[in-house]
C-alpha positions in Angstrom: -15.6 4.5 17.2 -11.8 4.4 17.0 -11.2 3.4 20.7 -14.0 0.3 20.3 -12.1 -0.7 17.1 -8.8 -0.7 18.9 -10.2 -3.1 21.2 -10.7 -5.9 18.7 -13.7 -7.5 17.0 -16.9 -6.2 18.4 -18.1 -9.6 18.6 -15.7 -10.4 21.4 -16.7 -7.4 23.2 -20.2 -8.2 23.4 -19.2 -11.5 25.0 -17.3 -9.8 27.8 -21.0 -7.8 28.6 -22.7 -9.9 31.6 -25.9 -10.9 31.0 -26.0 -10.9 27.3 -27.5 -13.8 25.6 -24.6 -15.9 23.8 -27.3 -17.3 21.4 -28.1 -14.1 20.1 -24.3 -13.1 19.8 -23.7 -15.8 17.3 -26.3 -14.3 15.2 -24.6 -10.8 15.2 -22.2 -10.0 12.7 -20.5 -6.8 12.5 -18.8 -6.0 9.1 -15.6 -4.1 9.4 -16.4 -1.8 6.0 -19.8 -1.2 7.7 -18.0 0.1 10.7 -15.6 2.2 8.4 -18.5 4.0 6.5 -20.6 5.1 9.7 -17.4 6.4 11.2 -16.9 8.3 7.9 -20.5 9.5 8.3 -20.0 10.7 11.7 -16.9 12.7 11.0 -18.5 14.6 7.9 -20.7 16.1 10.5 -20.2 19.5 12.2 -19.7 19.1 15.8 -23.6 20.7 16.3 -25.1 17.9 13.9 -23.2 15.1 15.8 -25.0 16.7 19.4 -28.3 17.6 17.8 -29.0 15.3 14.8 -32.6 16.3 14.6 -31.1 19.6 12.9 -30.3 17.4 10.1 -32.5 18.6 7.2 -32.1 17.4 3.5 -29.4 19.7 2.3 -27.1 18.8 5.4 -27.5 15.0 4.8 -27.0 15.5 0.9 -23.7 17.4 2.2 -22.7 14.8 4.7 -23.5 12.3 2.0 -20.7 14.2 -0.4 -18.3 14.6 2.4 -18.1 10.8 3.6 -18.6 9.1 0.1 -21.6 7.8 1.0 -25.4 7.9 -0.6 -27.8 9.8 1.5 -30.0 6.5 1.9 -27.1 5.5 4.1 -26.9 8.9 5.9 -30.7 8.3 7.1 -30.4 5.0 7.6 -27.7 5.5 10.0 -29.9 8.6 11.5 -33.0 6.1 12.0 -30.6 3.7 13.5 -28.9 6.0 16.3 -33.1 7.1 16.9 -34.1 3.5 17.6 -31.2 3.0 19.8 -31.7 6.2 21.6 -35.7 5.0 22.4 -34.3 1.5 23.6 -32.0 3.0 25.8 -34.7 5.3 27.3 -36.6 1.8 27.8 -33.9 0.4 29.5 -33.3 3.4 31.6 -37.0 3.3 32.8 -36.9 -0.2 33.5 -34.0 0.2 35.5 -34.9 2.8 37.5 -38.5 1.4 38.3 -36.9 -1.8 39.4 -38.9 -3.8 36.8 -38.1 -6.9 34.7 -36.9 -6.3 31.2 -39.4 -7.0 28.2 -36.6 -9.8 27.0 -34.1 -12.2 28.3 -30.6 -11.1 28.0 -29.3 -14.7 29.1 
């Protein structure tokens, strides 16, 4: 995450990706404070928890929330977003391997 932040605003980086719909980019607004919150949550995890987020039970989530200074709900939201992103990446990997078309237009 720190390396991404050093590259500049995320919106600018997304413009560099070929095939990305520029109309969708106009709707994407990344809040730098939210990125800092996400970083704090991730840094509050142990290396094992980062590798295997499915092991995060309620007490671990509460510890992460305390360590990051964020509410447990925000930790849960980040974990859910991560799961959704994993699912999307698996779908895209399957489409690429199968030579199929993407279910949504990128350009």
